[in-house]
N, C-alpha and C positions, 0 to 999 in steps of 0.2 A: 502492500499499498505507501509507503513512503516513496518509493522509487515508480510507481507508474503516476501518484497524483501529483498537482502541483499546490504550492500554498508552502505558509510558513513553516509545517515539519516536513516538508519533500527532499526529499536526499536528492535525488536528483536534480531540485533548484537550485539547490547551495553548490553543487558543483559546476553545473554548469555558469553562475557568477562566479565563480573561484578562478574557472578558466578565462575568463572576460578579463578581470582583474590581472591575471597572470600574460595574458598575451595582450594588454591594452597596447602598452609599448611598442610590443615586440611585430605586431603587423604591420607592414608597410603600406601607408593610406596611399591609394591613387590620389593623385594629383588633380585637382579641380580647376579646371579650364576658367578663366576671369571672363565673365559674361558682362557685354554691353548692353544694361534693361535700358538705356533712353527714356530715362524722368519716372522707369515704373515706381507705383508709391509701395512701400513696405512699411507694417509695424510691427514693432516686437518687444514684446513685453520683459519686463527683468533685464532690461538692454543696459542699465548703470555699470554692471562687472561680468565677468566671467566667460561665459559662453554667449549671453546677449550678447554684452559688448562687442566680441569678435564677430557675431555674426554680422553686427551692424558695419564695422570696418567694411566688413564684405560685400557687403550690399552700396556703402559709401565710394567705394573703388571702383564699384560695376556703373555709378552713374544715378544709382536707385535716389530717389527722394525719399530719408526715411526719418521715420516715428519713433524715437526711443520715448517707449511707456514705460516708466518708474516710479517705484514709491515714494522713493529716494529724489524729489527734483534736483537738490542742490550738486549730487551725485551726478546725474542725467546730465547735467549743463556743464559739468567739470568734463564727462565724455566729450561730448557737443563742441568743446573749446580745443580738449585735445586732435578732434578729428578735424578741425578747421585751423590748426596752428600754423601747417605751411600754404595753406590755399583760403586765404579768405572768402572767397568764391562760394563755399562748401557752406556759409552761414544761411543761404536763402535754401538751401535742399535740406536742415536738416531739425526736425521739431522736438522740443522735449515737452512731453504734458503725464501730469501725475496720474498713475492709476495704483490706486491699490486694491489686490484683489479680494482680501478679504471684509470688502465694503460693497455690498452694492448701489448704496451712494455714491460712492467714487466711480464703478464701472460704468453708471449711468452717465456722469458728468464727464467722463471721458470720453465717451460715444458721443454727449454733445458737443465737448469738444471741436471735435476728431471731425462732426460733420460740418460743422462750422467754416473748415478749410475748404470744404466743395472740391474733393479731391478724389481721383478712384483708388480703388482699395487690391492691388497686384496678390500681393502675398502678406498674410497675418503669421506670425510665429510668435505659437503658445510656447516660451521658454520658463517665464515664470517660474519659481517654486520655491518652497522651503523644504528641507529635512531635518528631524532629530530634536525637533520642538517638544518639550515639556507637553502634557498633556492642556492643548488652551486653545480657545473660542474663538472664533472670529466675529465683527461686530452682529452680525446674525443669528449666532448663540451655533455654529457648525465645528465640528471640530478641524482644528487649524490645515491640517495635510489635505484631506478631501474638500474643505471650504476652499486653499487659496488654491493647489494643485487642479483641483476640476470643476467644482459649482464656478468658480469665479471666471475660468476662461470658458467653461459650459454656457455663462450670461451673457461674458463678454464676442462669444464668437455669435451666439442666436443676435444680436445685439445690432452686428455688422452683417448679420447675412445679405442683407438687403445690396449693402454695398458691395460685397462680393459678386455676388449676382447679376450687379448690373455692368461689371467688368469681365471683357471674357478673358476667359486662360486664367481668371483667378486661380490662388491655391493655398492652402490653410497647412500651415507644418505644424505637427504636434510634438511637443519634446519630451518623450516619453524618456522610458528605461528596463533595460534587460530584469532588471529588479520585481517588475511586474509579477514572475511566475513565483513570487514568494506572497504576494496578495491574496486577498482571497476578499469578497461582495458579501459583507453583512451587513444591507441599511436598514438591516430591524433594529439596529443598533450602532447608529454614524458616528453616536458622541463616548461611546468606550463605560456605558451608565454598568451595563452586566457582563463586563468583560477586560482580562487583562489588558492593560494598557502597554504595547512597543513602539515606541516612535517609529525604528522602521520597517518597521510590520505595517506602520499608518502609512508610512509611505510610498512602500512597496505598494501595497491596496488602493495606492492615488493614484500611483502608474498604470494598473492594471485600469480603472475607470476612465484613463484617457483615450486608451485602447477600444475597451468598449464603446460608449462617447465616437469615436472615429468609423468604427465600424455602424453604430446605428446613424449618425448623419449619411454616412454615404448613400444607404439606404435609402431613407428618406427622402434626399434630394440627388437625383442622379439624372446629371447635366454635361455636356461636354464641356461645358464652359467655367464651372469650378470643380477643382480635387480636392480631396482630404486625402492627409498622407500623414505619417508617423516616426519618427525615428529614435533612436538611440545614440546617441553621440560619444560615445563608449565611457569608459569611468573618467573621471576629468577631474583634474585638482584644480578646485575652483572652494569659492569661502562657503559653499550651501550646508556646509555642516559643520559651521561654527556653531549652532545649537549645543553641541555635544557636551559640554564644560571646556576647563581650558586645560586642562590637563591630557584630556581623548585630542581634544582639537592638537595641541602641541604633536601627540605624538602621531598624528591622523598626517600634521602638515610634513612632516618630516618622511613618513616611509610614501605619502603619496608623491613626493618631488621624486620619487624615483622610480616607484612605480606605474604611477597614473599619467594619463594626456597631459596637455597644455589644455587650455581655454580656447587657444589658436587651434590644435590641431578638432579638438571636441566638435568646434565649428565652423568645422569644412564640411563633415557629416549634415550640419541643419540647412548650412549653406547648398548643397547639393540637393538636398531632398525637395528644395524651391525652387531651383533652376537649370537643375541637369536635362536634358534633353531627352532622355531616356527615361529617367524617371518621373517626367512631365507626362508623358501618356499612362499612367498607371492612377489607380485612386484606390485609397482602402487597405495601403500595404505601409507595411513596416519596414525600413530597410536599418542599417547601420557600415560603418565601418566604408563610408562615403557612397559605395555602389552594389552594397551588397541586401538583396531582399532577404525576409528571413521569415520563413512562417513563422504564425502564431500559436503557440501553444495552445489547449485544451479551453484553461478557463477566460481565454482571451475572445473565444470565438464562440461562446454560445448565444446564442439567439435571443431568449429569453431573457438571461441575465442583462443583454446590452440595453433592452426595450424595456426593463424593469428598474434598470439603472434611469434611463431617458425618463420616466414618467416622476421619478423617486425624486429626481432634480427640478422637476419645473414643478413639483410640490412646494418645493422648498423657498423657491425665488417670488416672491411678488412682483409680476410685469405691468407696468401700467397698461388701461386698457388699448392705447394704440400700437403699441408695441404685441399685444395679443391679438390684434386684429391684423398686424404688418405679419406676424406668422402663419397666421392663417392662409392669410393671401400667398402666401410661400409655399403654400401645404404641405411645409413642416410638422403642426398641430393634426392629430385627427378629430373626430367630431367630440369628443368624450375630453379629449384635455384641453381644446379649446373652453370647454362649457368648465370644464374645470379652474384655468388659469381665470375666466372670468367671474367665476366664484373667490376666488381667492384675491379679486383684486376689489369684492364688493366688500370681502369683510375687512381690509386694512380702511379703504374705504370708511367705514361703520366706529 
């Protein structure tokens, strides 16, 4: 059972992850050809550091207009200043917009600011995330890993769907992780009221949710004009594990610098998932090591699970009536979901 299944107690999953860590620096990544994107527009969440920052750098070099969606706007402006240091003309092609994925109010404010720019949306890179935080909750009272890594991006994507669809050949890239193999779907107890909380298991489960969300969105919106993919950037040395505690993070930092990929290397797979001509012909795929297509394990391909997650996610967000109508017009919601979302609106208003 421990060998055949996936989840926290799966020997197979742990061995896969160990192998991935060991080989992260050993695998020779295929060079990614720098594309000329001719003012294509990209939104990147968590773009003030790590993989998000380096992905943004690649898009800036490609000539794209880049929106740095950052929880910390001060760091975002520092990144913009760094990118523009040698070419001041880039200042007109880079925007910094505040976005805190643990707050539905912040997500909604970001979308309003974004729409005020009146730009198309060619690429949406869902990169931001938390790892290893102690048991804590978002502003909307949802466990932090689930709330930020999945639910915040779920809401953001749905509110930007109209813009994505209006732009021909747009693409959503979800930065997931091979750690999803350790994840499980326990939507009856999202907030860990009746089970033991393990921060890394919560992270792994949120990465599983990323993949289930991708599959469900692909099923609900099939179009040649929009594709949705997920990517594992590899085991990357970033600050995402800073919540593990001072000494654990110190040891992680020393070991990671030897065994793990740099953010620059991790960004290559994310950038390729967005712009590589070969990969752009696919939707609903999971990629890694720049150009490698990876079959999903059984825990990420269960249709009932992806539908259950979708409905649960809708129930946790209080959409405004105009947002519900927009989603219905795009045929993303079925009739029961539409009525339930309207009921949630009525309860919120009362």
